[in-house]
N, C-alpha and C positions, 0 to 999 in steps of 0.2 A: 106225586110231584106237582100235578095240576092244582090240587088244593093248596099246596104251599105257595104257589105264585099267583093264585087267583086274586087275592086282595090287591097285590101290586098292579096287576093288569087292569082291574076295575078302576083303581084310582087313576091310572094313566089314561084310561078311556074318558074319565070325567074331566081331566085337565087338558086334553088335547084341543078343547075349544077355547082355551085362553088366548087372548090377543093383547100383547103389550105395546104394540105400535099405536100412536095417537090416531084418533079418527081423522081421516084425511079430507081436507078441503083445499082447493086451489087458492093461492094467495089472492086477496081482494085488491083490485085496482079500479079506481073510479074511472068510468068511461063516459065521455060526452055523448049526447044523443045524436049530434050531427058534427060534421067537420066544419072548422072555422073558415077555411080558405076555399070554399066551393066557388065563390065568385058569381057575379050576376050572369055571366055568359054561359054557365053550365045549366043543364036541366034541373028544375026545382026538385023533382022527385026521380032520381036515377033508379035504374033497376037494381035488383038485389046484389049484383056483383058480377065479376068477370065469369063468363061461362067456362066450364072445364074444357081442357083440350089445348091444342097448340095456340097459345095466346098471340104469338108473333104473326099469325095469319091475318090479324086485324090490320096490319100495315099494307097488305095486298101486294107484296113484292115476291115474285116467284123465286128469285135468287136467294133471298133470306129464308124462304120456306124450304129450299133445298139444303141450305147450310145448317140450319138449327138441328136437324136429326143427327148430324155428324157428331155433335157434342156427346150424345149417348153412346155412339159407336166407337169413338176414337179418342176422346179427351182423357189424358192420363190422370188429371186431378179428380175427375168423376170416378174413374176406376179405383183410385185410392179410397174415395168415400164409400164405394161399394164394398171394398175389402174391410173397411172399418165396421160397416154394418154387419157383414158376415161374422166378424170377430165378436160383436156384441150379441148376436144371436147364439153363437156357440157358447159364450159365457152364460147366457140365460138358460140354455139347455143344461149346462153343467150344474147351475144352481138348482134347477128343477129336478135334477136326478136325485137330490137329497130327499125328495119326498117318497122315494121308492126303496125297497130293500136292495142291499148290495150283496151279490152272490159271486163267489170265486171258486175255482177248482185248482187244487194244488197236488202235484205229484213229484216225488223225488226218490232216488235210490242211491245208496252209497255203500262202499266196502270200507271197513275200518279195522285198525289194529290198535289194541290197547298197550300202553306201556307196562312193562313188567313191574315197574316201581311206581305206578300211579297211586296217589294217596287214596286211602279207603277202598282199594281194590280188594274184592273178595278173593280169598285164597282157595276157594272151592273149585267148582267147575266153570268158573267164569272164563269164557274163551278169549284167547289173545286176538283172534280174527273173527269178525262177525259182520253181518250185513244189516242195514237199516233201510228198509223200503216202506214208503207210506203213500197212500192215495186218499185224499180227503176233499170235502167240500165245506166251504165256510159261508155263512150267511149272517148278515147283521142288519139291523133296522133301528134307526133312532126314532123313538116316539116323540112327536113334536108337541111336548107338553105346553110350551109357552109361545108357540108360533114362530120360533126362530127360523126353522127351515122354510116355513111358508113365507115369511117376510124376506128371506134371502131369495126365494124364487120370484116373489113379487117385485123386489128391487131389480133383479136381473131382467125380468120382462119389461119393466118400465124403462130401464136403460136401453134395451133393444128398441123399444118404441122411440125413445129420444134419438137413437142413432138413425132410425128410419127417417125421422123428421130432419135430422142433419143432412142426410143424403138428398132429400127433397130440396132442402135449402141450398145445398151446393149445386144441384142441377139447375135450380132457378137462377142462382147467381151467375153461373156460367152462361146460361141462355141469355140472360139480360146483358151480360158483358159482350157477348157476341153480337146481339142486336144493336147495342150502343156503338160498338166499333164499326159495324156495317153501315149504320145510318150516318156516322161521322164520315166514313169513306165516301158515301154518296153525296154528302154535303161538300166534301172536297172536290168531287167530280163536278158539282155545280159551280164551285169557285173556278175550277180549271176551264170550264166551258165559257164562263163569263170573261175570264182573262184572255182566252183565245179570241173571242169576238172583239174584245177591247183592243188587243194587240193588232188585229187585222184593221180595225178602224183607225188606230193610231198610225199604223204604217201608211195607210192611204192619206191621212192628214199630213204626214211627213213628206210623202211624195208630192202632194199639192203644194206644200210650203216651199220645198226645194225648187219646184217649177216656177212659183211666183218669185222666189229669190233670183233665179236665173234671169227672169224678165225684169229684175230690179224693181219689183213691185212691193217687196217686203225686205226687211233687214235680216242679217244673219242671226240676230237675236231670236227671231221667230223660228228659224231652223233649229237652233240649239234647244229652244224650249220644246219643240216637237220631238227632238231626239231624246231629251230627258224624259218626257212622258212615255215614250216607247220603251226605253231601257228600264225604267222603273217598273212598268207593267210586266216586262219579260222576267225581271228579277223576282217579282211576286209569283209568277207562274212557276219558276224553278223551285221556290219555297213550297208552294202547294204540292208539286210533284214529290218532293222529299217527304213531306208529311203524309201523303197518300201511301208511299211505299212502306213507311213504318206502320201505318194502320193495317195495310194488307198483310204484313208480317205477323201482326198481333192476331188477326183473324186466322191465319194459317195455324198458329200454335193452338188456338181454341178448338179447331176441328181436327187436331192431331196430325197435321201435315208439316213437312219441312218447308220453310219459307222459300227456298230456292226452287221448289217444284210446284208452287201454288201461285195463282194469279187470278184476278177478277177484272174483266174488261170494264172500261168506264161506262157508266150509265148515268148521265147528268139529269135525267128527268126527275122532277121533284116527287117525293113520296107523300101521299096524302096523310093528313093527321087523322088518326082514328078517334072514334068516340069511346071513351072509357068510363063505364058506370062504376061508381065507388061504393054503392050500398050504404047501409046505415053503419055508424061508427063501431057499434058493438060487434058486428060480424067479423071485424079484423082479428079478434081473438081466435077465431076458428080458421082464418085464411092465411096465416103466416106460419110456415114450418118452423121458423126459429122460436116463435112463441110456444108452439106445441112442444118442441124439444125442451125448452126451459121448464115448462109445466111438468113434463114427464120426469125430469130430473128432480123436481121438488117431490114428486110422488115416490121416487126411488129413495131419496133421503129420508122421507117419512118412514118408509119401511125399514131403513137402516137403524132408526131409533129403536124399533121393536127388536131387531137383532141384538143391539147393544144392551137393552134392558133384560133380555132373556138370559144373557150370560151370567146374571146374578143368581139365577135359580138353578135347582138341580137338573141335570140332564139324565135321561133314562134311555138306554138302548138294550135291545134283546139280541143276544148272540147265539149262534148255532154252529157247532163244529161236529162233523161226523165223517168217518172213513174207515180205513183198514190199514194195519201195519204188520210187518213181518220181517224176520231176518232173512227170508228168501223171497221168492216170487209168488208165494202162496197168498196173494192179496185178496182173493175172492172167497175166502173162507169166513163164515160167520163168526167162528171162534176168534178170529183176528180183528174183528170190527171194534170200533170205539165211537163214542159220541159224548158231546157235552152241550148243555143248553142252560141258559139262565140270564137273568137281567144284570145290567151293569149300571150302577148309579154313581154319578159324580157330582159333588157340590163344592164349589170354590169357598175356602175359608179365609185365606189371606193371600192377596195378590199384590200387595204393596201399592194399592191405589190404581192398578192398571185398568180394572173394570170401570172405575169412576172416570178415569181419563177417556176411555173408549166411549162412554155414554156422553160425556161433555163434548167430545169430538163429533159424535153423531148429531147432537142438537146444533152444534155450530155449523156443520155441513148443511143441515136443514135450513138454518137461517140464511146462510150464504146462497143456497139455491133459491130461496124465496126472494131475496134481494135481487138476484140476477134475473129472475122472472119479471119482477116489477120494472127493472131497468130495460129489459127487452121490450116490454109492452110500451113503455114511454117512448123508447127510441122508434118503435114501429109507427106509433101515432105521429111522432114528429116527422118521420120520413114522408108519410102520406101528406101531412100538412105542408111540408116543404115543396113537394112536387105540385100540389094543388095551387100553392101560391105562385110557383114559377109559371105554370100554365096560364094562370089568370093574368099576371102582369106581362108575361111575354106576349100574350095575345094582344093586349093593349099596345105594347111597344111595337108589335108587328104592324098593327093598323097605322100607327104614326109613321113607321118607316116606309110603308107602301106609299103614303101620301108624299113623303120626302123624295122618293124615287121619281114619282110623277112630276113633281115640281122641278127637280134637278134635270130631268130629261127635257122639259120645256125650256129651261134656261140654256141648255146646251144647243138645242135646235135654233133658238133665237141668235145665240152667239155665232154659230156656224153660218147662218144666213147673212148676218152682218159682216162676217169676215170675208165671205165669198163676194160680197158686194163692195168690199173695200172700206166699209164704214166702221170697222173695228179692228184692233190688233189681235195677234194670236194670243197675247196674254189673256184676253177675255175668254178665248176658247179654252185655254189651259185652266183658267179659273173655274170654268163651268164643267170641264171634264173631270177634274179631281173629285168634287163632291158627288158627282153622279156615280163614279166608280165606287167610292166609299159607301154610298147609300145602297147600291146594288149588292155589294159584298155583305154589308150589315143585314140586308134583307135575306140573303141566303143563310147567313150564320144564325139569324133568329129562327128561321124555319128548322134548321138542324137542332137548335137548342130546344125548340118545342117538341120535336120528335124524341130527343133524349129525355126530356121531362116526362113524356108519355111512357117511355120505357121504365123510367124511375118510378112512376106511379104504379105501373103494372107490377113491378117487382115489390114495391111497398105493400101492395094489396094482396100479395101472395101468388100472383100469376094464375088465379083460378084454382089453386090448391085448396083442399079442405082437410080438416083434422080427421074426418072419417076415413081418409086414405091410409091412416096408420094401421098397422097390423093389430089384430085383437091380442089381448094379453095371453090367451092360450095358444096363439099361433106365433107370437113374437119369437119364441125360442125354437121353433121348428125349422130345421135346416132344409134348404131347397137348393137344387143345383144351379139355378139362375136367378140372380137378384137384380138384374138389370131391367126386368119388366116392371 
């Protein structure tokens, strides 16, 4: 028997090295040497990039440092991403299992009765009642002649790596959203503090104006103007309070808490702007988890082409069946043993174009994945440039706004002095108060926008993530009890 199957096995051994998937190269995307929107105010030669670890600590806010780890602990969207990664690894393990022999054990026992008029029944000693008991082991192994099984395993591993990158991207997105919401809330705290101080100043001005009106030194028009200023500021304070409440609710959801049981005390102190190194432009390809995920899906699609092409060729598997059977329980007698071994060769001859369609679909999937990768890269560079441009021009705008606040404060001081001396009407005070409040509010809003642009830049740069964080292909399909680490 060995001599009979030896030529088949030798031929199979020679063919197992065949590979029908195209040689894989990541899609090419032209990358600029530097970013366009660095701006003259940034260092000429920034460091290589964000250091790994908790990127939010660069803002130096203890409350933010305490909130961010809760995303990993309690955010349901991140938990769903972890579950999707577990599914991808399980599917990769299922695909990898095809590389190994499949062994099964089967046992059954039945009592049977034959019909007296069963067609072709022997009229001799064939019993009407008989038992049929069997114990057997089955083994099968598909010899991977054309790399189909290897490519299926490679595609599964690449998909698991893509899912790992998706998980990292989801985590970064949620962390950035939490940081943005928190910084926006602190900006609203700054607005609330400004309005509280302004309302206190307006109330004193109203009291003074009412006192002067009582002494018949000013007209009732000055009193109504002072009341208008005060009521307008109080209305703005109420609007700020409502916006802060909504922002606080959004933060509660991100950290997995019910809005009714979560609160953050006001802290109007301004958060300092961090220095964010951008690195050279080409490093972005290794620092964005969404880029890594897109590239891994291109690799999976490339392996899928090999699977589709292998379907045109013969498949060879070796089967082994052995066991014992008996009409009674005498299953351990060598006389009742049986076995069967031999190759199984299958070659598709006519499929109505199904295999051609599968191959065309595989190539189309590869082209789609490549286009998605290039789109992801272009979007990533665009997001970096957008936030660099924002930081550049918001910095210049902030300088002008600081000068505007200084000038408006001087105008108000002069107007108040003239009003106290009776040399000016309250209209001039109101005219000076309004632009000062607007300039101060714009100053706070600009600072918040710059902080949000910093978060956007950190997110666009990958938050310190590296493609080396992906699991190795031989480990991508290994199941682990905890994937949150």
